[in-house]
C-alpha positions, 0 to 999 in steps of 0.5 A: 500500500502506498499512502501519500500525505504532506507529513506524518501528522496527516496520516489518518488511517495509522491505526487501521494500517497498523492492524493490517501490518500485524494481521498480515506480516508476510503479505502486507507492505506499507509505504508512507510517501510524505511530500513535506516530512518534518525534521523529526520524521525517520525516513527510509532511503531504500529504493526497493519495496520491503515487507512491513512499514516504511516512510519516504520523502516525496510525492507519489509518482511513476518512480514510487509506483514502479518501486512498489508494484514491481516484483513478487512475494518471496513465496511466489503467491499472488501480489495484490496492491492498493493505492489510497489517494486523498486531498485535504478537507 
């Protein structure tokens, strides 16, 4: 799942995505893509998708989509992807 927000304080589904990560640790990936992360935000600089949760700086663009949606699960099972797009209220 790629979840784009301006900063970490705007992530409104944090509890729900945490439950998904807990329920499906071997099948769920979550990338927070923050366009304006604060200085306190711990960022992940890896360019390959990883299991679990990570936070990167920047907007969701074709590079981010390619990094996250390419590849397969380690066990060879079917990969399912989700993308949430939102705007400020």
